[in-house]
N, C-alpha and C positions, 0 to 999 in steps of 0.2 A: 134500392137496388142491391146494397155491398154487403147486408145484412147476411146472407146467403155464405159470403167467404166469411163473418163470424163467426157463422151458425158450423160452417165447415173445422172452420182452425178449434171451436170450443168442442166439436165432438171429437176429431183427432187427438186433440192434446189433454183432455179433460175425463172424454171416457173412455176411449181406445185406449193411449198410454197410461191414464191414469194419476198426469201429476196435476196439481192442485193451483190453482190462479194465484197464490200470494209465494210461491216458489220462484226462484231466478228463471230458474231449466222450462217453468209450465210456459214462462213469459214470455222468454223467448222462444220455444217452439211455437206459443199461439201464433207470438208474430211473423215468424218464418212460414206459417203453414199459409194465414190469413195474405200476406202479400205475395206471396208466390203465386196464389190460387188467383188471387184480381190481377197480378201482371200481366201472367199467362193470357187469361182470359182479353185483356184491357189489349193485348199485341194483336191476338188473333184477330179479336172483334175489329180493331182499328187496321190492322193492314190490310183485311179482306174488304171493308167499305172504303178505303182511299185507291186499292187499286180498280176495287170496280166503278168509282168516279175518274179515277185516271184513264179508265179502259173504254167512258162512255164522253169524254169532252175530252175538246182541241187543246193541251196542257201546250202548247206552242202560240195559243192566244195569249197566253198570261205569260210566257217569255218575253212575247213579243211587243206586249204594254208596257212592260218594265225593261224592256231593252231601250223602248221609245224614251224613257224617261230618262231623266237628270237621276244619278247613281243617288245621292242625296234622296229624293225622295222615294229610290226604292229601298231605301235602308228605311225610310220612316214608314214604309207600307208593309214590310217584311214584318217588321216590330208591332206593331197596330195588330198584325192579322194574329201574330201571335201573343198578342192580349187577349184579343178576343175570342181565343178556341178554347175550347176546355180539356187541352191534352195537358197529361202530366210529363212527368221529363223521360219516361221511357219511352208511352205512346209518341211521344214525340217525334221518334226517331222514321219511322215509317212516312213521315212528313217530310223528312229530311231525305230520304230517298229520292220520292216523287218529284219535290223541288228540281233536284241533280238530275235527274231524269229527263227533266223538263229544259233543262240547261240555265236554270237561272241562276245567278253568280254564287257561288259561295258565301261573299258579304252577307247579300240578302237572306239566303234563304239559315244564315248562323244569328241575324238579327232578329229572324222569327223564331229558331231556336234556342237563344239566349233568353229572351222575353217571354216564351210562352209555359214554359214551369213557372216563372216569378209572378206573374199578372193573368188569376182568370175569378172567373164570378165568385167562386166559395172563399178565395181567401181575400177579397176586395171585402165582399158583405159583414165574413168573419171580424175583419181588421174595422171594421165601421161601427161592430157593435164594441170591440174592447177597446179600441183607440181614439175613437171620434174619426169622423173626416178628415180635420186637418192632417192627420199624419197618414190617413189612408189615401189623401191625395196626393201627399210628399212618395209615398212606399209605389204608386201607378206610376209617376211623372218620373220616378228614379228607374225603376225596372224597365220601364221604354225606352227611356237613353242609355242605359246598360247595352240594352240591345243593339241602337243605330249607332254607337260609338264604338262596339265590339265589332257589327259589318263592317262599316270602313276600315276598323284596325287591321281586318283579317283582308281584304280586300287590296289593302297599303301592302302588304307584306305579299300579296300572291299566294293565299294559303289551299288553292286547288291542289298546289304542287304538291302536297303533303295528304291528299286523299289515298284511301287505300286505291289501289290498282283499278277491283270493279268499278267503283264510285266514279273515279278521274275518268274511266272510259263512257261510265254513262254521261258525267258533265259532257265529256267531250263531243259524244256523240248526238246530247239535244242539242250543245250549241251549234253544230254545224248542216242542224236539218234545216231544210230550205223552209223560210219565211211565209209567210202568206201576201208576203207586199211583193215577194218576188214569184209567185207563182202565176204562172202559165194558163193554165185552166183553171175556169171559175165553174164549179159545179156546186152543190146542192150535199150537205154533209152529208157521208152515207151514215145510214142506221147502221148498229153494230147488236147484234139482236140478243139478247138476256145470256141466253145460253154460252154464248163464246165472253161474255163479258164475266161471265159467272165462274168459268174455267181456268180465265189468265186470273181474277182475284184468287181463285180456289192455289192455283200454283203459286201466286206470288207469297199468300200467307203462310202458305208448308218450307218453301224456299228458306224464305228469311226467318222464322221461326226454327226452322229445324238447324237454324247458322246460330244462334245467340241463347237459345233456349238453356243450355249449359251454366253460362255465364252470368245470368239470371240466379239460376239458384246459387251459384259461388258468390256473387256480390248481395242478394240477400241474405244468406247464412252468415255471411262475416257483419251488417247489419244487424242482423239479429241477435249477437253474442255481445254485440256491445251494446242490445239497446237492454236487454236484457240482466248484462252483468255490469254495468256502471252504477255504483251506488250511492240512493239516495243522498242529493243535496251536495254530492261534491262540485258540481259546477257552481253553484252558487258558493258554496265555500274560496272556489280560488279564482273566479273573474268577478267579483260582484261588488270590487273597488273603485272600479271605473276608471283606470288609468287604460291610454291609450291603446297598449300593445294587449291588451284584454279581448278586445275587438276580435283583432285577426287570429288570436289563441281561439277564440271563438268560434270564428268561421274552422281554423283546422280539426275543433274538436267535434265538428258538429255532422263534417262531412261524413264518415263513416255508420253516422247511426240516421238513416235509412229514414225516411218518412212523408208524409203526402200531405199536400194544404192544410187539409182537412183535421187528421188528424194530429197535426204541430201546431194548431192554435190552441187548445187546451194546455199544452208542454209549454205554451209562451207563458199563456195566465199565470200556472204555478211559477213560470220562473220570476217574474216580474212583481207578484207577489210576494216571492220569500227574497225580495230585493236585490235583484240583477237589474241594470239599468236597462233602458229600455231600447237602445239603440244596439247593445252587445247582445239582448234576446232575440232583436229581429235579425241578425248578423246569423248566430247561430241555427235560428228557425232558417233562414234561407239555402243555408250552408246544406242542411238536411233535408230540403226538396226540392233543391235546384241542383247539385254539387254531389249528390250522392252515389256510391256506388256501383249499383244497378246500371244507371247511366253512362259514366264513365266508361263500363264497360260494355255495354252496347255500343257507345263511341266507338268504343275501338274496332268495334266491326267497319266501321267507315273512313277511319282516321288511322294519318298513323303515329305511332307516340310521336315526335316532334307537336304536331297540329295540337294533341291531346293534350300534352303538356302547357303550350300555349292558353289554350280553351282554361285547362284547368288554373294557371294563373290569373288570366283576364277576371275569371270570378272571382279567384281569393281576392284581388284587387277592389272589385267590385260591390261584393259583397261589405267588406272596410269600411266601403267609403260609405254607403248607406250606415253601418252602423254610428260610423263618427258622426252624419248629420243626424242621425234622430238622438243621440246623444249629445248635441249641441245644441238643438231645439227642443230639449224635454221640458223646456219651460212652456213650451204652449198646451200642455195639460191644463 
C-alpha cells in the first residue's frame, strides 16, 4: 500500500532533483517526501473515515457507557482500544478530537492516545520475529500500562483545563449533552443520508487538515534533516556501554528522528547487532515512533504548552522505565 509513496519519493529525489541514494541530502529529501506524502494521505483519510463514523453513530452511547463505568475500567478500555487500533501517532489525533467531542474524559482519551502508537499489530509481529515472545509480551503489557497510568495521572491533575479553547469547548458540550437515560422521548434512531454524512466528513477533514498541514511539513522537515545527517555509528559509540543514563539519553536523541513502527524495526536490529543494549535500543526506537516532532506539533493544536510539556515528560519517563526493564531482563534472550 505504501509502496506508492516510496516510488514518489524515488522519482522526486533521484529522478527530478538528480540526487543520489548514497548522499546525505538525497537520503534526507527522500525521507521528507515519502513521510510528508504518507502522513498527508493518512490524515485526510483517517479524519474523513472517523468523521463519517461519527456522523452515523451515536457517540453519546460510548460516552454514556464509559460514564457508567468505574474510571479505572475506562482507562483499561481506552488503553486496550489504543493497542488494537492500527493508528500511528499522527493519525491518532483525529480520534482524540472525536473522543473529546463525545465528552469522554481526557484521561481515558489520553490512555488511548499514549498506547496507540506504541502497541500495534505490525510492531508486535516484527518484535516477535526479532526478540521472541517473552520480550514482545513484556513490551505489550508495558505499553498498555503506560496508557492506563498516564490516563489516571492526567485525570488526577485535571488536564482538561489545559486543552486549547476549541477542544475544551467541544469537551464541555459533549459532556453536557442529555444522556439516553435522561431522554424523555424514545424513538427509533434517525438514519442520516449518506450525502449528509459525506458532507460533514469532508468539511471536518478539510478544516482539520487546513489547521495542521504546515506543522506536519515543519516537523517532518526537522526529522528528515536529522535523519539524513546523523553520522553512521554515532549512536552505538556514545550509548553502547549500558550506563543508566544512556536510556533517557537515547529517548531524547530519538525524539527528533521521526520514523514509523515498521521502518524502525530494521534500525532496531542494526543497533542491537552493533552492540547497543536491547533496552536502550527499544527506548530509542519507541521515542522515534511515539514522541516524534509531527505528533507533538499536531498535539499542540489541541493542547496548551503546559499540558504538552507534561505529556512529553510522561513519555520520557515511561520510555526510560521500559528501557531499564528490558536491560535488566536481557538475560531472558
